[in-house]
N, C-alpha and C positions, 0 to 999 in steps of 0.2 A: 503494501499499500505506499503513495505517496504520500508522505503527512510535510509539513512547513512548520519549521519554529520559527516563534516571534517573541522576543525581549521585552520587558514594558521598559518603558526610559526612564520609571520613577523612583523603580526596585532594584535594584541590583541584579538580583538573584532570580527573582520572578520570571517564568517562561511557559508559554503556551505551546504546545501541540495541537493541531487541527487536519485533517484534509481540503478544508478550505484555502484554497489557495489564497485569497484577499485577506480572510482571519476575521470577514465581518461578523460572522458568528462567534468573535469572541467574547467574555461580556465584560464591557465598557469601565464595571465596579470592582472587578479584580484586579485595574492599573489606577490605582488610585493616584489622579493629580499627574498621568501620564497618558500615555497613549501606547500601542502594540504595536511595534516595529520588529516588521521580517528579518528574522535572522541569515535562516537558509532553507532548502525543503530536502529531503532524505528519504530512501525507500525502509518497510522496514514490512518484517514480513513473519507471521505467526511460525514458521517453519526456522526462521531463524534467531536464536537466544541472544539478540545482544543486548547490553544494558545502555540504557541515552541515560548517562548521571544515575539518580538513585532511582526513576520508575525505570522497569523492565520493558521490554518490548513488550512484552502479553499483557504488561498493566497499562501500557499506553495504547495498544487494539483495543479491549475491553471501554475504556473511557470512549475513545473516540465510537466505539457503537455504542454505547451505550446514550452520551452527549452530547458526541460533534467533535469533542476537543478534549485537555487535559492541562491543565493549569497546577507546577509542580515550583514552591520555593527552593528548591534545591538544585545547584551548578550541573548543569548537564554538561556533559560530554561525551563525546560518541566516542565510546572500546567497541574493540570486536569489530565483526564483518558487516557493514553496511550496507545491504544493495542497492 
């Protein structure tokens, strides 16, 4: 699944991951006094147990399926094999 990462301009570690390229589904109130700024796109697969910082790819995919996005206050680091 092609996912898009956004960073909150007012909170250094707050990151959002969504399958909507524009990020227009991200809640504005989760980035208080700032806005969501596009960072990069990645491809995440359920068959690829990559960790993206604190949330695992499985956690991310479940949140995307349920809510359309995942918001994390953990540092996002791309680790392992990202397709």
